[in-house]
BALUMPA-966178 format. One line per 2 residues: number of its first residue (from 1); for each residue z, x, y of C-alpha. Coordinates in Angstrom, 2 decimals. Each point is the difference from the previous one (the first is absolute). Last residue first. Layout:
N
NUM	Z/X/Y  ...
# end
This chain:
367
367	-9.17/-13.22/40.95  0.85/-3.66/-0.69
365	-2.53/-1.93/-2.00  -1.77/-2.89/1.65
363	0.86/-3.31/-1.71  -2.89/-1.60/-1.83
361	0.38/-3.77/-0.15  -0.73/-1.88/-3.21
359	-1.15/-3.63/0.08  -3.31/0.91/-1.63
357	-2.39/-1.72/2.43  1.77/1.00/3.24
355	0.82/3.54/-1.19  -3.44/0.88/-1.33
353	-1.84/0.36/3.30  1.93/0.70/3.20
351	3.26/0.88/-1.75  -1.78/2.37/-2.35
349	-1.85/1.80/2.78  3.22/0.34/2.00
347	1.81/1.48/-3.00  -2.95/2.28/-0.71
345	0.39/1.78/3.34  3.17/1.74/-1.23
343	-1.60/1.80/-2.98  -1.73/-0.90/-3.26
341	2.15/1.83/-2.54  3.33/-1.19/1.42
339	-1.50/-3.43/0.67  -1.01/-0.27/-3.65
337	3.53/0.96/-0.99  1.45/-2.84/2.07
335	-2.50/-2.58/-1.26  0.66/0.84/-3.64
333	3.77/0.49/0.22  2.04/-2.62/1.87
331	-2.66/-2.64/0.69  -1.98/0.28/-3.19
329	3.06/0.46/-2.17  1.71/-3.08/1.41
327	-3.14/-2.14/-0.24  -0.65/0.97/-3.61
325	3.67/-0.35/-0.93  0.01/-3.61/1.20
323	-3.07/-0.77/-2.11  1.53/1.82/-2.99
321	3.19/-2.07/0.31  -2.08/-3.17/0.03
319	-1.56/1.27/-3.25  -3.50/1.45/-0.29
317	-1.50/-0.58/-3.42  0.23/2.33/-2.98
315	-2.93/-0.64/-2.33  0.53/1.38/-3.50
313	-2.95/1.94/-1.38  -1.95/-1.02/-3.06
311	-3.47/1.24/0.87  -3.40/-1.60/0.26
309	-2.88/2.20/1.09  -1.88/-0.87/3.17
307	-2.93/-2.28/0.83  1.21/-3.49/-0.85
305	3.79/-0.03/0.12  0.92/-3.57/0.97
303	1.16/-0.60/-3.59  3.09/2.14/0.56
301	0.63/3.35/-1.69  2.70/1.32/2.36
299	-2.17/2.83/1.33  -3.10/-2.16/0.05
297	1.57/-2.80/2.02  1.45/2.46/2.53
295	-3.40/1.62/0.43  -1.54/-3.45/0.30
293	2.24/-0.91/2.90  -0.44/3.21/2.00
291	-3.62/0.14/-1.13  -0.88/-3.28/1.71
289	1.50/1.07/3.31  -1.58/3.43/-0.30
287	-3.39/-1.56/-0.73  0.28/-2.22/3.06
285	0.86/3.04/2.10  -2.96/1.91/-1.46
283	-2.38/-2.87/0.72  1.24/-0.20/3.60
281	-0.56/3.70/0.60  -3.52/-0.17/-1.45
279	-0.74/-2.91/2.32  1.44/1.93/2.95
277	-2.32/2.88/-1.05  -3.13/-2.13/0.29
275	-0.40/-0.76/3.71  1.27/3.30/1.38
273	-2.09/1.79/-2.63  -3.16/-1.82/1.07
271	0.69/0.61/3.68  0.51/3.71/-0.62
269	-3.27/0.05/-1.93  -1.86/-1.75/2.81
267	1.53/2.36/2.60  -1.27/3.20/-1.61
265	2.82/2.03/-1.55  0.89/3.21/1.86
263	2.98/-1.67/1.69  1.57/-0.67/-3.37
261	-0.47/3.56/-1.22  1.53/1.30/3.22
259	2.94/-2.38/-0.29  0.72/0.86/-3.65
257	-0.22/-3.32/-1.74  2.64/-2.33/-1.31
255	1.38/-1.91/-2.94  3.75/-0.41/0.18
253	2.28/-0.44/-2.97  3.08/-2.13/-0.53
251	2.12/0.31/-3.14  2.04/-3.18/-0.14
249	3.64/1.05/0.41  3.21/-0.78/-1.88
247	-1.26/-3.32/-1.32  2.82/-1.75/-1.91
245	-1.22/-0.40/-3.58  2.50/2.11/-1.91
243	-1.85/0.78/-3.24  1.92/0.81/-3.18
241	-1.08/1.64/-3.29  -1.93/3.15/0.85
239	-2.41/2.32/-1.78  -2.43/-2.59/-1.42
237	-0.12/-2.05/3.22  -0.65/3.31/1.77
235	-3.44/0.13/-1.60  -2.14/1.38/2.83
233	-1.59/-3.36/0.80  3.32/-1.84/-0.36
231	1.57/2.18/2.67  -2.94/-0.66/2.30
229	0.35/-3.72/-0.67  3.55/-0.21/1.37
227	-0.59/2.85/2.42  2.34/2.96/-0.17
225	3.68/0.90/0.20  1.09/1.87/-3.12
223	3.21/-0.01/-2.01  2.00/2.32/-2.25
221	-1.75/3.24/0.92  -0.92/3.37/-1.49
219	0.39/-1.39/-3.51  -3.29/1.43/-1.25
217	-1.48/-3.47/-0.51  0.88/-0.92/3.58
215	-1.63/3.18/1.28  -3.11/-0.71/-2.06
213	-0.25/-3.53/1.39  0.53/1.09/3.61
211	-2.40/2.95/0.09  -3.08/-1.72/1.46
209	2.16/-1.69/2.64  1.29/3.30/1.37
207	3.78/0.46/-0.47  2.78/0.30/2.57
205	3.34/-0.58/-1.75  2.60/-1.99/1.92
203	3.57/0.06/-1.39  1.79/-3.35/0.18
201	3.03/-1.04/2.03  -1.66/-3.11/1.44
199	-0.35/1.68/3.41  -1.61/2.96/-1.77
197	-2.57/-2.32/-1.56  -1.00/-1.57/3.32
195	-0.16/3.28/1.90  -2.22/1.43/-2.76
193	-2.27/-3.03/0.30  -0.26/0.73/3.74
191	-0.85/3.66/-0.68  -2.93/-1.00/-2.22
189	-1.13/-0.12/-3.63  3.19/-0.72/-1.94
187	0.94/0.43/-3.66  3.60/-0.94/-0.67
185	2.72/2.11/-1.59  2.94/-2.33/-0.62
183	3.52/0.48/1.39  0.10/-3.33/1.77
181	-3.00/-2.12/-1.03  2.38/-2.64/-1.38
179	0.80/-1.12/3.54  -3.54/-1.38/0.33
177	0.84/-2.71/-2.51  0.07/-0.80/-3.72
175	-1.03/3.30/-1.56  -0.92/0.90/-3.55
173	-1.59/3.30/-1.02  -3.41/1.59/0.52
171	-0.42/-1.24/3.56  -3.04/-1.23/1.98
169	0.66/-0.72/3.69  -2.63/-1.89/2.00
167	-2.66/1.04/2.52  -1.79/-3.23/0.91
165	-3.75/0.25/-0.56  -2.08/2.56/1.95
163	-0.90/-0.48/3.64  -3.06/0.71/2.08
161	-0.48/0.52/3.74  -3.53/0.23/1.39
159	-2.16/1.81/2.59  2.46/2.25/1.84
157	-1.88/2.68/1.95  1.63/3.39/-0.54
155	0.49/2.73/2.60  3.56/0.63/-1.12
153	2.25/-0.56/2.98  -2.13/-2.26/2.18
151	-2.04/-1.91/-2.59  2.61/-0.26/-2.74
149	2.72/-0.88/2.48  -2.10/-2.63/1.78
147	-1.01/-1.77/-3.19  3.53/0.05/-1.44
145	1.45/-1.22/3.29  -2.46/-2.90/0.08
143	0.83/-0.73/-3.67  3.76/-0.30/0.43
141	0.43/-3.75/0.49  -2.80/-0.89/-2.41
139	1.41/2.42/-2.59  3.44/-1.57/0.21
137	-1.37/-3.51/-0.29  -2.13/0.91/-3.01
135	3.00/1.67/-1.69  2.05/-3.15/0.63
133	-2.68/-2.10/-1.71  -0.09/2.49/-2.92
131	3.67/-0.25/-0.93  3.30/1.87/0.42
129	-1.37/2.04/2.93  2.44/2.45/1.62
127	1.84/1.29/-3.08  -1.67/3.40/0.01
125	-2.06/0.57/3.14  -3.53/-1.41/-0.09
123	-0.85/-0.82/3.63  1.61/3.22/1.36
121	-1.78/2.55/-2.21  -2.43/1.19/2.67
119	2.85/1.02/2.32  1.08/2.69/-2.47
117	-3.05/2.19/0.83  -0.76/3.00/-2.20
115	2.62/-0.77/-2.65  -0.93/-3.66/0.50
113	-3.44/0.51/-1.52  1.08/-0.33/-3.63
111	1.49/-3.48/0.43  -2.92/-0.90/2.25
109	-2.46/0.54/-2.83  -3.23/1.35/1.51
107	-3.47/-1.37/-0.75  -2.90/2.04/1.36
105	-3.14/0.36/2.07  -0.88/3.38/1.57
103	2.10/2.06/-2.44  -0.14/3.58/1.31
101	-0.08/-1.58/3.43  3.19/1.80/1.02
99	1.85/-3.28/0.55  -1.27/-1.32/-3.32
97	1.27/3.12/-1.73  3.37/-0.36/1.74
95	0.37/-3.63/-1.04  -1.02/0.78/-3.59
93	2.29/2.97/-0.59  3.08/-1.84/-1.35
91	-2.26/-1.89/-2.43  -0.91/3.32/-1.56
89	-3.74/0.56/-0.26  -1.75/1.42/-3.09
87	-2.46/-2.88/-0.05  1.48/-1.98/-2.84
85	3.16/-0.94/1.93  -2.08/-0.76/3.09
83	-2.14/-2.61/-1.69  -3.75/0.77/0.38
81	-2.57/-1.93/2.02  -3.70/0.57/0.65
79	-1.43/-2.17/2.72  -3.26/-1.64/0.97
77	-1.41/-1.45/3.18  -3.73/-0.72/0.03
75	-0.14/-1.89/-3.29  -0.49/-3.37/1.65
73	3.21/0.50/1.95  1.98/-2.72/-1.76
71	-1.24/1.08/-3.42  0.74/3.68/0.63
69	3.52/-0.96/1.19  0.70/-2.29/-2.93
67	-0.89/2.44/-2.79  1.68/3.44/0.23
65	2.22/-0.56/3.02  1.22/-3.50/-0.82
63	0.03/0.51/-3.77  2.20/3.13/0.32
61	2.52/-1.50/2.42  0.42/-3.41/-1.64
59	0.32/-0.35/-3.76  0.44/3.65/-1.05
57	1.85/1.23/3.09  2.47/-2.78/0.72
55	0.05/-0.67/-3.73  1.66/3.29/-0.87
53	-1.76/2.67/-2.04  -0.31/2.53/2.79
51	2.35/-0.23/2.98  -1.68/-0.58/3.35
49	-3.42/0.92/1.31  -1.74/3.06/1.43
47	-3.34/-0.89/1.60  -3.19/2.01/0.56
45	-2.62/-1.94/1.94  -3.77/-0.07/-0.57
43	-2.23/-1.06/2.88  -3.40/-1.57/0.43
41	-1.19/0.31/3.63  0.95/-2.76/2.39
39	-2.69/-2.67/0.59  -1.38/0.02/3.53
37	-2.90/2.32/-0.91  -2.45/0.06/2.89
35	2.72/0.43/2.62  1.62/2.65/-2.13
33	2.92/-0.60/-2.37  2.85/2.49/0.26
31	-0.01/2.36/-2.93  2.45/-0.44/-2.85
29	-2.04/1.95/-2.55  0.82/3.49/1.24
27	3.57/-0.99/0.72  0.43/-1.14/-3.58
25	-1.21/3.33/-1.38  2.25/1.94/2.36
23	2.90/-2.22/-0.96  -0.68/0.78/-3.63
21	0.03/3.75/0.68  3.16/-0.33/2.05
19	1.50/-2.15/-2.76  -0.53/2.71/-2.58
17	1.26/2.80/2.23  3.10/-1.93/1.07
15	0.64/-1.08/-3.57  -0.02/3.60/-1.16
13	2.30/1.00/2.84  2.38/-2.83/-0.78
11	0.20/1.09/-3.62  0.29/3.71/0.85
9	2.76/-0.82/2.51  1.92/-1.99/-2.62
7	-0.39/2.80/-2.57  1.53/2.61/2.24
5	-2.38/2.89/0.81  0.66/2.96/-2.31
3	-3.54/0.10/-1.31  -1.44/0.48/3.45
1	-3.09/-2.17/0.68
# end
């Protein structure tokens, strides 16, 4: 491989070679059962999961693939799983690598996949879902489009949709409302969060999750948007003093399979995954609901903190003015800019799916 090849291409190339070898091994074992051997052949899958160190991965994804799946299949279907951020893969590359088949089974953060396809981010735009029930409604309305888009545009079979806890705003100096974010440098992780912060007069700073705490310590930002418990896990409660608890986004992720890899699975194994992955999805959503509340409790040092580290942050609750501002910003800025990135057809898609349940109408942009 040429030494002057860009690092990103070397990384993807290395993964392509590694996964091609693994796929070859899997294909060799995934033979179609013969008439005298109705049981499918034993199979080992290679899976790339979500963010390392967070409960979605440690309590749910990793145990499901490493222990539950072998148990449910009598040891005939096994999987090895690694979190993407410890596998040398950028989150921004996951969708493309799954499309190429380099990653046959993988978890892709929608916030990092929207650069490739803005339509995928529609159910978790900044300011759209102020609570988990509304997020569930929005996903239910949009899920058929999500499934079709992934299959037809990207060659990916959607098998589950996960969510992280509410993405809240941690700040290292006092604030009493959203208006106080004006002029502050705020960590964001997606274009829609950037739209949100710019509309509030703040300065968005794109920072990978693993670098947030160090960047805050170095003074590179004044605030950071991240999960309530996720922030506690990396120690943000020790770097910041105030937590605005309005959910900005939720951090959705899709779990899917490259279409060719999915079609190569024997029918009994596809049936097993179709049966069990909705249960994994549900457990992750329940965990995210619980963690949203417990993360807040831990950051402010409340007694309800059981699994995190207690801090002494000040909770800043949403005011009526904040609620009005959320709707105004969503309609005037967030939705409009999403349409600009997504294209003219996205207005019709929105109005047929998310519009009726959200109460927001997408107005086609003039040429």
